[in-house]
C-alpha positions in Angstrom: -0.4 0.0 -0.1 0.8 3.8 -1.1 1.9 5.8 2.2 -1.5 8.1 2.7 -3.3 9.6 5.4 -7.3 9.7 6.4 -9.2 12.5 7.9 -10.4 11.5 11.5 -13.3 13.0 12.3 -16.6 13.4 14.8 -19.8 11.4 14.8 -22.7 12.2 17.5 -23.8 8.4 16.3 -22.2 6.1 14.3 -25.4 4.6 13.6 -26.3 8.3 11.9 -23.1 9.0 10.3 -22.9 5.5 8.7 -26.3 6.3 7.3 -25.4 9.6 6.0 -22.3 8.7 4.2 -24.1 4.9 3.1 -26.4 7.2 0.6 -23.1 9.3 -0.4 -21.5 5.6 -1.8 -19.2 5.2 1.4 -19.3 1.6 3.1 -18.4 0.0 6.7 -15.3 -1.0 6.3 -14.6 -1.3 10.3 -16.9 -0.2 13.5 -16.5 -0.9 16.9 -17.4 1.4 20.2 -14.7 3.6 19.6 -13.7 4.0 16.0 -15.1 3.4 12.4 -13.8 3.5 9.5 -15.9 4.6 6.1 -14.5 4.2 2.2 -16.0 4.9 -0.9 -13.9 3.9 -3.8 -9.9 4.9 -2.7 -11.2 7.7 -0.1 -11.8 6.6 3.6 -12.7 8.3 6.2 -12.3 7.7 9.8 -14.6 8.5 13.2 -14.3 9.1 16.6 -17.4 9.3 18.7 -18.1 12.8 20.1 -21.5 12.9 21.1 -21.9 16.1 23.0 -20.8 18.1 20.0 -22.5 20.9 18.8 -22.6 21.2 15.2 -22.3 24.5 15.4 -19.8 25.5 16.0 -17.9 22.6 15.1 -14.8 23.1 13.6 -13.8 20.1 12.4 -13.1 19.8 8.5 -10.5 17.5 6.1 -10.1 17.9 1.6 -10.9 15.3 -0.3 -9.0 15.2 -3.2 -11.2 13.8 -5.9 -10.6 12.5 -9.9 -14.3 12.8 -10.4 -15.5 15.2 -7.6 -18.8 15.8 -10.0 -19.7 12.2 -9.0 -19.5 12.4 -5.3 -21.7 15.6 -5.7 -24.4 14.1 -7.4 -24.1 11.3 -5.2 -24.9 14.0 -2.3 -28.6 15.8 -4.8 -29.2 12.4 -5.2 -29.5 11.8 -1.4 -31.6 14.8 -1.6 -29.1 17.3 0.4 -29.8 20.8 -0.4 -27.3 23.4 -2.1 -28.2 26.1 0.9 -25.5 28.7 2.7 -27.2 27.3 5.9 -27.8 24.6 8.0 -26.7 20.8 8.4 -26.2 18.5 6.0 -25.6 21.3 3.1 -23.3 21.1 0.0 -21.8 24.4 -2.2 -21.6 23.4 -5.6 -18.0 23.7 -7.4 -16.4 26.8 -8.4 -12.9 27.7 -9.4 -11.3 29.6 -6.2 -8.3 31.6 -6.5 -6.1 29.0 -6.3 -6.9 28.3 -9.5 -8.3 24.6 -8.2 -12.1 23.6 -8.9 -13.5 22.9 -5.5 -16.7 22.2 -4.3 -18.2 21.9 -0.2 -20.1 19.2 2.0 -20.7 19.5 5.3 -22.4 16.5 7.2 -24.7 16.5 10.0 -21.9 16.8 12.3 -20.7 20.1 10.9 -17.5 18.7 9.6 -17.2 20.4 6.7 -15.7 18.2 3.8 -13.8 20.6 0.9 -14.1 18.2 -2.8 -11.2 19.0 -4.2 -10.4 18.1 -7.9 -7.1 16.9 -8.9 -5.6 18.5 -11.7 
């Protein structure tokens, strides 16, 4: 296996988190009472329990660098996640940022921001 890193993100409820990400095509790779790993192709997200997390004050985030950000974004839209400026969960459409990178945004039900960055 090549060197890699995986985001470690909070989850107030593992079952609710697994169901949310499952609608986006993620499958459970590991789960016990203290850790959960979800995978979608080569993308892996790891979650730790944080039952007292306030999604409105969460500052957790990560970047997912993807060959196909549109595929994940379309899966999120198909799962009923709205494009909105407020609320959890929500989406922000892809656009070319000042950096020149094309980036979309997904905020999950726990307030975690996932930047969907298109690989060049």
